[in-house]
N, C-alpha and C positions, 0 to 999 in steps of 0.2 A: 495549568493543565494537569488534570488528575490522571489522565490516561497515559499508559506506556506507549511509545511511539516505534512503529515498526515499519521498514521499507522492504517490500518484496523485491529482490534482485537477483532471483534464481533462474530467471527465464533465459533461454538460449538466444533469443533475438535473431532467429534464422533469416527472417525476411529483412532484416537490417545489416546482414552480413555477419551476424554473430556478435557476442559479447555486448549486449544491449545496455548494460549499466555504465560502460565506459565509452559509449558512442560520443563523439564531440557534438556539443550544442552550445553554440555562442562561445566557443573556445574553452569550453569546460566539459568534463565527463557529465553525461545526463544525470547520474545519480547526485551529483554535487548539488544541482538545483533544488531537488527534492529534499536533500539533506538540510540545506540552507533554510527552506521554508519551514521545516519541521523544528529545526534547532532554535528558531526564535521563539518556539512555544515552550520547549523543554529539552532536557538532556539527561542521560545519553540517549542516542538514537540506536535502536536495534536494527541490524541488517541481516535479512534472511538470504542465505546463499546455499547452493547445492553441495559444494565440496570446498577442500582447502585451497585448491587452485583459483577457483572464483574469488575466494576470500582474499588472496594474496594480490590478485590483479586489481580488485577494488581498492583495498587498502593502499596500495603503491599510488593509484591515481589521487585518492583523497588526501594523502600526505602532501602530494604535490600542490595542493590547494591550501595547504597550512592547516588541515583539519588535525586536532589533537587526538592521541589514542584514547584519552578518557572520555571523549565525546561520542565515541562509537563502540559498540559490542556486537560482534558477529555471532550469528546462530546458523549453525550448519543442519541441513535437513536431516531429521531422524529417519525419514523414508525416502531417499532420493530416487528410488525407483518409481515413485509416483509422480506423474507429471501433473503440472498445474500448480496453482497457488495454495491449494489445501495442505500440501505437505509442509510448506513454509509456515503457514499459520499455525498448524497443530505443534510443530516444533517449538513456536514461540510461547504458545499458551501453556504447555506442559512445564514451562519453567518457573511458573508463579502459581499462588494460591487462587482459589475461586473468586476471592473478592476483587481481584484486578482484571483489568480489560486492556486491550491494545486499540490504538487508532492505527489502522493499517493503510498505507498508501503504496502505490505501485511505483517502481523505478522510472517508468515512462510517463510520469504525471509532472512535468516541470512548472505547470501553470496552476498548481493547487492555490485555492483561495483560503487565507487564513481565517477569514470570517466564518467560512463553512466548517473548518477544523475546530474552531471554538464552539460552534454551534453543535457539533457532534459531541464535543467533550460536556457540554451542558445536558444533552439529551441522555448520555450515558449516566450522568449523575442522577438525573431524575428517575431513570428506570433501574438504578442500583445495580448496574452492570448484568442485567439479566437478559438482554435481547442482543442479537446481532441488529446493527442500525446501518441501513444503507439507503441510497437515494433511488427513486424509481420515476423515470420518465414516461411519457406516453408510449414510447417504443421499446425500451428495454430498461433493465435493472443496471445501476452503476455500482459494482461491488466495492470500488475503492474511489476515494478514501471511504472508509467505513469502520465501525466499532465492532470488535470481535472479543467477547468477554471469556475469560479463562473458565468461567463456570459451565462452558459447553464443551470443554475439551474431551469429556468422557464421550458425550454424543457424537462428537466429530470423529473420534478415533473408531468408535464402533461403526459409523457410517463408512469409514474408509476401508475398514477390514471386511465389510459385508456387502457394500454395493458394487455391482458389476461395473458401473460407470461412476468414476470417482470425480466428477466435474463439481465446480463450485455452484453452478446453477441447479444441479440435481440436489446438492445439499440444501439450497435455498428452499426447494420444493418441500424437502424433509421438514425443515425448520417451520415452514408456513403451516404444514399439517399439524406440527406439535405447538403452534403458536409461540415460537421462540424467536421471530424476526419482526422487526419494526421497520416499515418502509416510509421515507419521506418522500412524499408524492408531489410532483409538479410544483415545487416550491420556486416561486418567482425571485426570490432572494438569493438563490444560488447563482453564482457566476458560471456560465456554461463552460468556460475554458477549464474550470477545475476538473472536468471529466474527459479532458482531451488525452487520448493515448497514442503513444507513438509506436506503431508496429511495422510500418514500411517507410521507405524514403519519402514517398509522397506525404505521408503523416508528418515526417520530420520537416519537410519544407512548410507545411501549413502551420505547424506548431511555432516555427521560427518567425513567420509573419505575425501570428498572434502575439508572441512574446515580444517582438520589436514594437508592436503597436501599444501593448501594454506599458512598456518602458517609456515610450514617447508620451503617453497620456499622463504618466506619473510626473513627468518633468514640466508639463504645461501648467 
């Protein structure tokens, strides 16, 4: 794995009752499952958080799961006043040279396919870390997991300072106009559970059913 690995864990998780990253999922904090999938590919794992309090809460839970300090590096948002994932992404991109890139996953994606992550790594290598790479289905764009190159940190920061709406999808429109984004479209080889997001208690129940079925199939 040539890419650096980042988990976005700064969301409030209001619809889940708060503290999304440490919501229990099969007896372990939600972030543990995303961390586990990424750790099998490379280490350390960078974890994006809003502030010190959030960092300490997550660190405490991961230590309970016997995660070592040298396996994780926390990145606090440089612009915590900006809502949404762009603040966490730019805070990570600014740490490294333009030759680097991050594979970015969301903390609420416990069913990520490792095959897809490896596919993203290959595409990033082919395109020399010059494009954002995300999946695009028939109905929507799936921003995570995706590749976000450090070569775009200047453009992203300019966008954040100047755009009245600092949403990720508005940034995608900007990138499309400037031909700096590559969409993986309707790829039948991508397991659909990779893009399952947990935003509500209903989502959590559905993800648990899917996760249980996946474990069951692996044992058969």
